[in-house]
DSSP file (Angstrom, degrees, kcal/mol; ACC not computed):
  #  RESIDUE AA STRUCTURE BP1 BP2  ACC     N-H-->O    O-->H-N    N-H-->O    O-->H-N    TCO  KAPPA ALPHA  PHI   PSI    X-CA   Y-CA   Z-CA
    1    1 A M              0   0    0      0, 0.0     2,-0.3     0, 0.0     0, 0.0   0.000 360.0 360.0 360.0 131.6   -2.4   28.8   19.9
    2    2 A S        +     0   0    0      2,-0.0     2,-0.3     0, 0.0     0, 0.0  -0.821 360.0 115.8-117.6 159.0   -4.1   25.5   20.5
    3    3 A G        -     0   0    0     -2,-0.3     2,-0.5     2,-0.0     0, 0.0  -0.843  55.4 -95.0 159.9 165.4   -4.8   22.7   18.1
    4    4 A T        -     0   0    0     -2,-0.3     2,-0.6     2,-0.0    -2,-0.0  -0.908  25.0-150.2-109.3 130.4   -4.1   19.1   17.4
    5    5 A I        -     0   0    0     -2,-0.5     2,-0.4     0, 0.0    -2,-0.0  -0.885  15.7-144.6 -98.9 121.6   -1.5   18.2   14.8
    6    6 A Q        -     0   0    0     -2,-0.6     2,-0.2     1,-0.1    -2,-0.0  -0.709  19.5-117.0 -88.0 133.0   -2.3   14.9   13.2
    7    7 A A        -     0   0    0     -2,-0.4     2,-0.2     1,-0.1    -1,-0.1  -0.455  30.5-116.6 -68.8 136.9    0.6   12.6   12.3
    8    8 A Q        -     0   0    0     -2,-0.2     2,-0.2     1,-0.1    -1,-0.1  -0.533  26.4-120.6 -74.6 136.7    1.1   12.0    8.6
    9    9 A Q        -     0   0    0     -2,-0.2     2,-0.6    45,-0.1    49,-0.1  -0.562  21.8-157.2 -75.7 140.9    0.6    8.4    7.5
   10   10 A H        -     0   0    0     -2,-0.2     2,-0.3    48,-0.1    41,-0.0  -0.895   7.3-167.0-124.4 102.0    3.7    7.0    5.8
   11   11 A Y        -     0   0    0     -2,-0.6     2,-0.3    40,-0.2    21,-0.2  -0.672  10.0-163.8 -89.0 143.7    2.9    4.1    3.6
   12   12 A R  E     -A   31   0A   0     19,-2.8    19,-2.2    -2,-0.3     2,-0.3  -0.867  20.9-106.9-129.5 157.9    5.8    1.9    2.3
   13   13 A L  E     -A   30   0A   0     -2,-0.3     2,-0.3    17,-0.2    17,-0.2  -0.633  31.4-167.1 -81.5 137.9    6.5   -0.6   -0.3
   14   14 A T  E     -A   29   0A   0     15,-2.1    15,-1.9    -2,-0.3     2,-0.4  -0.878   4.6-153.2-119.5 159.6    6.9   -4.3    0.6
   15   15 A R  E     +A   28   0A   0     -2,-0.3     2,-0.3    13,-0.2    13,-0.2  -0.998  12.1 179.9-136.1 137.0    8.3   -7.1   -1.5
   16   16 A S  E     -A   27   0A   0     11,-2.6    11,-2.8    -2,-0.4     2,-0.5  -0.954  20.8-139.3-132.4 152.4    7.6  -10.8   -1.3
   17   17 A L  E     -A   26   0A   0     -2,-0.3     2,-0.4     9,-0.2     9,-0.2  -0.966  23.6-174.7-112.0 125.6    8.8  -13.8   -3.3
   18   18 A L  E     -A   25   0A   0      7,-3.1     7,-3.6    -2,-0.5     2,-0.6  -0.907  19.3-139.7-118.3 146.6    6.2  -16.4   -4.1
   19   19 A T  E     +A   24   0A   0     -2,-0.4     2,-0.5     5,-0.2     5,-0.2  -0.938  24.8 174.5-106.9 119.7    6.6  -19.8   -5.7
   20   20 A V  E >  S-A   23   0A   0      3,-3.1     3,-1.6    -2,-0.6    -2,-0.0  -0.984  72.6 -17.8-127.0 118.8    3.9  -20.6   -8.2
   21   21 A D  T 3  S-     0   0    0     -2,-0.5    -1,-0.1     1,-0.3     3,-0.1   0.918 128.5 -52.4  50.6  49.0    4.2  -23.8  -10.3
   22   22 A S  T 3  S+     0   0    0      1,-0.2     2,-0.4    -3,-0.1    -1,-0.3   0.576 117.1 115.5  65.3  12.6    8.0  -24.0   -9.5
   23   23 A E  E <   -A   20   0A   0     -3,-1.6    -3,-3.1     2,-0.0     2,-0.5  -0.943  63.5-134.2-113.3 132.3    8.4  -20.3  -10.7
   24   24 A V  E     -A   19   0A   0     -2,-0.4     2,-0.4    -5,-0.2    -5,-0.2  -0.741  25.4-170.8 -87.3 126.5    9.5  -17.6   -8.3
   25   25 A I  E     -A   18   0A   0     -7,-3.6    -7,-3.1    -2,-0.5     2,-0.5  -0.951  16.9-138.5-120.2 135.1    7.4  -14.5   -8.6
   26   26 A T  E     -A   17   0A   0     -2,-0.4     2,-0.3    -9,-0.2    -9,-0.2  -0.817  24.5-175.2 -91.7 127.4    8.1  -11.1   -7.0
   27   27 A T  E     -A   16   0A   0    -11,-2.8   -11,-2.6    -2,-0.5     2,-0.4  -0.889  12.4-143.7-120.1 155.4    5.0   -9.4   -5.7
   28   28 A Y  E     +AB  15  41A   0     13,-3.2    13,-1.9    -2,-0.3    12,-1.7  -0.929  19.9 174.0-121.7 142.6    4.7   -5.9   -4.1
   29   29 A G  E     -A   14   0A   0    -15,-1.9   -15,-2.1    -2,-0.4     2,-0.4  -0.693  24.4-117.8-133.6-174.1    2.5   -4.8   -1.3
   30   30 A I  E     -AB  13  37A   0      7,-2.0     7,-3.1   -17,-0.2     2,-0.4  -0.993  22.5-176.0-133.6 136.2    1.9   -1.8    0.9
   31   31 A E  E     -AB  12  36A   0    -19,-2.2   -19,-2.8    -2,-0.4     5,-0.3  -0.980   0.3-176.0-131.5 150.2    2.2   -1.3    4.6
   32   32 A G        -     0   0    0      3,-3.3   -21,-0.1    -2,-0.4   -23,-0.0  -0.370  53.1 -69.4-119.0-158.9    1.4    1.5    6.9
   33   33 A N  S    S+     0   0    0      1,-0.2   -22,-0.0    -2,-0.2     3,-0.0   0.901 128.8   2.2 -65.9 -41.1    1.9    2.1   10.6
   34   34 A A  S    S+     0   0    0      0, 0.0     2,-0.3     0, 0.0    -1,-0.2   0.276 123.1  68.0-131.5   9.1   -0.7   -0.5   11.7
   35   35 A V        -     0   0    0      2,-0.0    -3,-3.3    29,-0.0     2,-0.3  -0.929  50.9-175.4-131.9 155.6   -2.0   -2.0    8.4
   36   36 A S  E     -B   31   0A   0     -2,-0.3    -5,-0.2    -5,-0.3    -3,-0.0  -0.986  12.2-175.4-151.1 139.8   -0.4   -4.2    5.8
   37   37 A F  E     -B   30   0A   0     -7,-3.1    -7,-2.0    -2,-0.3     3,-0.4  -0.813  20.7-166.4-134.9  92.6   -1.6   -5.5    2.4
   38   38 A P  E     +     0   0A   0      0, 0.0    -9,-0.1     0, 0.0   -10,-0.1  -0.336  64.2  23.7 -76.2 160.7    1.0   -7.9    1.0
   39   39 A D  E     +     0   0A   0    -12,-0.1   -10,-0.3     2,-0.1     3,-0.1   0.875  65.9 153.9  57.3  46.2    1.0   -9.1   -2.6
   40   40 A V  E     -     0   0A   0    -12,-1.7     2,-0.3    -3,-0.4   -11,-0.2   0.924  67.7 -25.8 -67.4 -45.0   -1.0   -6.2   -4.2
   41   41 A S  E     -B   28   0A   0    -13,-1.9   -13,-3.2     1,-0.1    -1,-0.3  -0.988  41.4-126.7-163.0 160.3    0.5   -6.7   -7.6
   42   42 A T  S    S+     0   0    0     -2,-0.3     2,-1.0   -15,-0.2   -16,-0.1   0.485  91.3  92.6 -88.6  -6.0    3.5   -7.9   -9.5
   43   43 A D     >  -     0   0    0      1,-0.2     4,-1.9   -15,-0.1     3,-0.2  -0.765  58.2-172.1 -92.1  97.2    3.6   -4.4  -11.1
   44   44 A K  H  > S+     0   0    0     -2,-1.0     4,-2.6     1,-0.2     5,-0.2   0.881  82.7  54.2 -58.9 -42.2    6.0   -2.5   -9.0
   45   45 A E  H  > S+     0   0    0      1,-0.2     4,-2.2     2,-0.2    -1,-0.2   0.893 106.8  51.6 -61.8 -40.4    5.3    0.9  -10.7
   46   46 A K  H  > S+     0   0    0      2,-0.2     4,-1.9     1,-0.2    -1,-0.2   0.919 111.7  46.6 -62.7 -43.3    1.5    0.5  -10.1
   47   47 A V  H  X S+     0   0    0     -4,-1.9     4,-2.4     1,-0.2    -2,-0.2   0.899 110.5  52.6 -67.2 -40.4    2.1   -0.2   -6.4
   48   48 A L  H  X S+     0   0    0     -4,-2.6     4,-2.4     1,-0.2    -1,-0.2   0.887 108.2  51.5 -62.2 -38.3    4.5    2.8   -6.1
   49   49 A E  H  X S+     0   0    0     -4,-2.2     4,-2.1     2,-0.2    -1,-0.2   0.902 109.5  50.1 -63.3 -40.9    1.9    5.0   -7.7
   50   50 A M  H  X S+     0   0    0     -4,-1.9     4,-2.7     2,-0.2    -2,-0.2   0.913 110.6  49.5 -63.4 -42.6   -0.7    3.8   -5.2
   51   51 A I  H  X S+     0   0    0     -4,-2.4     4,-2.6     2,-0.2   -40,-0.2   0.908 108.8  52.6 -63.6 -42.3    1.7    4.5   -2.3
   52   52 A E  H  X S+     0   0    0     -4,-2.4     4,-2.6     1,-0.2    -1,-0.2   0.926 111.9  45.7 -59.1 -44.4    2.4    8.0   -3.6
   53   53 A R  H  X S+     0   0    0     -4,-2.1     4,-2.8     2,-0.2    -2,-0.2   0.912 110.9  52.8 -66.4 -43.1   -1.3    8.7   -3.7
   54   54 A L  H  X>S+     0   0    0     -4,-2.7     5,-1.7     1,-0.2     4,-0.6   0.929 115.0  41.6 -56.8 -46.6   -1.9    7.3   -0.3
   55   55 A N  H  <5S+     0   0    0     -4,-2.6     3,-0.3     2,-0.2    -2,-0.2   0.890 115.0  50.0 -71.0 -39.5    0.8    9.5    1.2
   56   56 A R  H  <5S+     0   0    0     -4,-2.6    -2,-0.2    -5,-0.2    -1,-0.2   0.918 117.9  39.1 -64.6 -43.8   -0.2   12.6   -0.8
   57   57 A E  H  <5S-     0   0    0     -4,-2.8    -1,-0.2    -5,-0.2    -2,-0.2   0.506 101.5-136.1 -85.4  -4.3   -3.8   12.3    0.2
   58   58 A Q  T  <5 -     0   0    0     -4,-0.6    -3,-0.2    -3,-0.3    -4,-0.1   0.907  28.6-160.6  48.1  50.1   -2.9   11.2    3.8
   59   59 A L      < -     0   0    0     -5,-1.7    -1,-0.2    -6,-0.2     5,-0.1  -0.360  18.0-112.5 -63.2 134.1   -5.5    8.5    3.7
   60   60 A E    >   -     0   0    0     -3,-0.1     3,-1.7     1,-0.1     4,-0.4  -0.361  19.8-122.7 -65.0 145.5   -6.6    7.2    7.1
   61   61 A E  G >  S+     0   0    0      1,-0.3     3,-1.0     2,-0.2     4,-0.4   0.781 110.9  66.8 -62.7 -25.6   -5.6    3.7    7.8
   62   62 A S  G 3  S+     0   0    0      1,-0.2    -1,-0.3     2,-0.1     4,-0.2   0.733 105.6  43.2 -66.3 -20.4   -9.3    2.8    8.4
   63   63 A Q  G <> S+     0   0    0     -3,-1.7     4,-2.2     1,-0.1    -1,-0.2   0.420  87.0  99.7-100.5  -1.6   -9.9    3.5    4.6
   64   64 A F  H <> S+     0   0    0     -3,-1.0     4,-2.3    -4,-0.4     5,-0.2   0.897  81.2  46.5 -54.5 -51.4   -6.8    1.7    3.5
   65   65 A M  H  > S+     0   0    0     -4,-0.4     4,-2.4     1,-0.2    -1,-0.2   0.875 111.6  51.9 -64.3 -37.8   -8.5   -1.6    2.4
   66   66 A Y  H  > S+     0   0    0     -4,-0.2     4,-2.5     2,-0.2    -1,-0.2   0.908 109.7  50.1 -64.3 -41.1  -11.2    0.2    0.5
   67   67 A F  H  X S+     0   0    0     -4,-2.2     4,-2.5     2,-0.2    -2,-0.2   0.939 111.1  48.2 -61.3 -48.5   -8.6    2.2   -1.4
   68   68 A I  H  X S+     0   0    0     -4,-2.3     4,-2.3     1,-0.2     5,-0.2   0.932 112.7  48.4 -59.5 -47.1   -6.6   -0.9   -2.3
   69   69 A Q  H  X S+     0   0    0     -4,-2.4     4,-1.8     1,-0.2    -1,-0.2   0.920 111.3  49.8 -61.9 -44.3   -9.8   -2.7   -3.5
   70   70 A D  H  X S+     0   0    0     -4,-2.5     4,-0.6     1,-0.2    -1,-0.2   0.914 111.7  48.8 -60.0 -43.0  -10.9    0.3   -5.5
   71   71 A E  H >< S+     0   0    0     -4,-2.5     3,-0.7     1,-0.2    -1,-0.2   0.886 111.5  48.5 -65.5 -39.5   -7.5    0.5   -7.2
   72   72 A L  H 3< S+     0   0    0     -4,-2.3    -1,-0.2     1,-0.2    -2,-0.2   0.785 106.7  57.4 -72.2 -26.8   -7.4   -3.2   -8.0
   73   73 A D  H 3<        0   0    0     -4,-1.8    -1,-0.2     1,-0.2    -2,-0.2   0.609 360.0 360.0 -77.6 -11.5  -10.9   -3.0   -9.5
   74   74 A R    <<        0   0    0     -3,-0.7    -1,-0.2    -4,-0.6    -2,-0.1   0.494 360.0 360.0 -67.7 360.0   -9.9   -0.4  -12.0
């Protein structure tokens, strides 16, 4: 049997600390194997939902930025 097995993308949560007007804010981002989008949101649950969907749908990394932008525009 021949065929190509495509590796599943595994997107992960990232966390950053930003200082805005002397206040420290935690932001969450998403990274993949070769892409990264830091500071997506301060809402950890929203970012985790996005990561779950990215992994479930096995979105190609070439579509990653479009997905993030669409989600943030909602």
